[in-house]
C-alpha positions in Angstrom: -0.3 -0.1 0.7 1.3 3.1 -0.8 2.2 6.0 1.5 -0.6 8.4 2.1 1.4 12.3 2.3 -0.4 15.3 4.6 0.4 19.0 3.3 -1.0 22.1 3.3 -0.6 23.6 -0.9 -1.7 26.2 -2.8 -2.6 25.1 -6.0 -1.6 27.6 -9.5 -2.2 25.4 -12.8 -4.0 22.5 -14.0 -5.4 20.7 -17.0 -7.7 18.4 -18.4 -6.1 14.6 -18.4 -8.5 12.3 -20.1 -12.8 13.4 -19.9 -12.9 14.0 -16.2 -9.2 13.7 -14.7 -7.1 16.6 -13.5 -3.5 17.4 -13.6 -3.2 20.0 -10.7 0.7 22.1 -9.8 0.6 23.2 -6.8 3.3 24.4 -3.8 3.3 23.0 -0.5 4.2 24.2 2.5 6.6 20.8 3.5 7.3 19.3 -0.4 7.5 22.3 -2.6 6.2 22.8 -6.0 4.4 18.4 -6.6 2.3 17.3 -9.8 -1.3 15.7 -9.1 -2.9 13.6 -10.6 -6.7 14.1 -9.4 -8.9 11.6 -10.3 -12.4 12.2 -11.8 -12.0 15.5 -10.4 -14.4 17.4 -12.9 -17.2 14.7 -12.1 -19.9 16.7 -10.1 -19.9 13.8 -7.9 -17.1 13.5 -7.0 -14.7 14.3 -3.8 -12.5 16.8 -5.5 -15.2 18.5 -7.2 -15.3 22.2 -6.6 -12.6 22.2 -4.1 -9.3 22.5 -6.6 -9.4 26.7 -6.5 -6.4 28.8 -6.7 -5.8 31.6 -4.4 -7.1 30.0 -1.4 -4.7 27.1 0.7 -5.8 23.9 0.8 -5.6 21.0 2.8 -4.8 17.5 1.5 -3.5 14.5 0.9 -0.8 12.6 -1.8 -0.1 8.9 -2.4 2.4 7.8 -4.5 6.9 8.3 -5.6 5.8 8.9 -9.9 6.6 12.6 -10.0 3.1 12.0 -10.4 1.1 11.6 -7.8 -2.2 10.8 -6.6 -4.9 13.5 -4.9 -5.9 11.6 -2.2 -8.3 14.3 -1.1 -8.5 17.6 -0.5 -9.8 20.8 1.6 -10.1 24.0 1.6 -11.3 27.3 4.4 -14.5 28.5 3.0 -13.7 31.8 5.0 -10.5 32.8 3.4 -12.9 33.2 0.0 -12.8 36.8 -1.7 -13.9 39.0 -4.8 -11.7 40.1 -6.6 -11.3 42.6 -9.6 -9.9 42.5 -12.5 -7.0 43.9 -12.5 -6.2 42.3 -9.1 -7.4 38.9 -10.1 -4.6 39.1 -13.7 -2.1 40.2 -10.8 -2.5 36.6 -9.3 -2.5 34.3 -12.8 0.9 36.9 -13.0 2.3 35.4 -9.5 0.8 32.2 -10.4 2.8 31.2 -13.6 5.9 33.1 -11.8 6.0 30.3 -9.9 5.6 28.1 -11.6 8.2 29.3 -14.4 11.1 29.5 -11.4 10.5 27.4 -8.7 12.3 23.5 -9.5 10.3 20.3 -8.4 9.9 18.6 -5.8 12.6 21.4 -4.0 11.1 22.6 -0.1 10.7 26.2 0.3 9.0 26.9 3.0 9.9 30.9 2.8 8.7 31.7 0.0 6.3 28.9 0.9 4.9 31.5 3.8 5.8 34.7 1.1 2.8 33.9 -0.8 0.3 33.5 2.2 0.9 36.6 3.3 1.3 37.9 0.0 -2.5 36.0 -0.8 -3.5 37.8 2.5 -2.9 41.7 2.3 -4.2 41.4 -1.8 -7.2 40.1 0.1 -7.1 42.3 2.9 -7.0 45.3 0.0 -3.2 46.9 0.6 -2.3 48.6 -2.3 -1.4 46.6 -5.4 1.2 47.9 -7.1 4.0 47.9 -4.0 2.3 44.3 -2.8 3.9 42.5 -6.1 6.9 44.6 -5.9 7.4 43.4 -2.6 6.7 40.0 -3.5 8.7 39.9 -7.0 11.8 41.6 -5.9 12.1 38.3 -2.2 10.9 36.0 -4.6 14.6 36.5 -6.4 16.4 37.2 -3.8 15.0 33.6 -2.4 15.7 31.5 -5.3 18.7 33.2 -6.2 18.1 35.9 -8.8 18.7 38.8 -6.2 21.0 41.3 -6.7 23.6 43.7 -4.9 22.4 47.2 -3.1 25.5 47.8 -1.4 27.9 48.3 -4.1 27.7 49.2 -7.5 29.0 47.5 -10.4 31.8 49.0 -11.7 34.5 49.5 -9.4 32.8 48.2 -6.4 32.4 51.0 -4.5 29.4 51.6 -1.8 25.9 53.1 -3.2 27.2 56.9 -3.0 22.7 58.2 -1.9 24.0 61.6 -3.5 24.5 59.6 -7.0 22.4 58.7 -9.4 22.5 54.9 -11.0 21.2 52.5 -13.4 20.3 49.4 -13.6 22.1 46.4 -15.1 20.2 43.9 -14.9 22.2 40.2 -14.2 24.6 42.7 -12.7 22.9 45.5 -10.5 23.4 48.9 -10.3 26.1 51.4 -11.9 26.2 54.9 -11.4 24.9 57.2 -14.2 23.9 60.7 -14.9 21.1 59.9 -17.2 19.4 57.7 -14.6 16.1 59.1 -12.4 16.9 55.9 -9.7 18.7 57.5 -6.9 21.8 56.0 -4.9 19.1 56.8 -1.8 16.1 54.7 -3.7 19.2 51.7 -3.5 19.2 51.4 -0.4 15.1 52.6 -0.7 15.4 48.4 -2.0 18.0 47.4 0.0 15.2 48.1 3.4 12.7 47.5 1.6 10.6 51.2 1.8 9.2 49.9 -1.2 6.6 53.1 -0.3 9.8 55.8 -0.8 10.4 54.6 -4.6 9.1 55.9 -7.0 6.7 52.9 -8.6 7.9 53.5 -12.1 11.4 53.0 -11.0 9.8 49.9 -9.1 8.7 48.0 -11.9 10.8 48.6 -15.0 14.0 46.8 -12.0 11.2 44.2 -11.6 10.0 43.2 -14.7 13.7 43.3 -16.3 14.6 41.1 -13.6 12.2 38.9 -14.1 13.0 38.4 -17.2 16.7 37.9 -17.1 15.2 35.0 -15.3 12.3 33.6 -17.8 15.8 34.3 -20.0 13.3 36.6 -22.2 10.6 34.5 -22.8 6.9 36.6 -22.1 4.1 35.7 -20.2 0.8 34.0 -21.1 -0.7 35.8 -17.6 1.2 39.6 -18.8 -0.1 39.4 -22.8 -3.9 38.7 -21.7 -3.3 42.0 -19.5 -2.4 44.1 -22.0 -4.9 42.6 -23.8 -7.6 43.8 -22.1 -6.0 47.5 -20.9 -5.4 48.0 -24.5 
């Protein structure tokens, strides 16, 4: 008999498998990102029907030793459901797609699990959407090893000067540039995560460039969809 595992998770993505089943990508607290088959989940009388929803913490059990494991039970806290506006919905889809692309399989990422949990709580509590996204993106980059040096400029390894301006160079960090509107004070605020003191344009420019590099320049489907809605 296969050993059953219990874990908390968030669903990142699902796709059909055959006529009645689903393959679900989930981000778990203790097992990282894993793939599960939910047999018969599309049947209205299935024990999984209506429970496999994104953006809400799920309690699951699963079994199997192969890469594709079998979902055996799922439960969720119905009290944490909330209504989202269109922009918020696509922001959440964007973050989920980032996690699908960047998280390694079967590698525990407990700190990142708690970060994602807090991110969803902040969104549900109607925190500033743009700032909440930027906080999550920067912390995600750091936790996955894609962060950059906030202490020294890249050309001569001198400490960041609060009175100078800098340009962001992907995969490297910051270099002095009189043509940039990003100040040394901004970089210090980035380091200290006082993002409300940095212009949203600068924040978005830095995170977009850094994440694009992590994705090898490939665009995200959620970004394309959101762009089409805004047009």
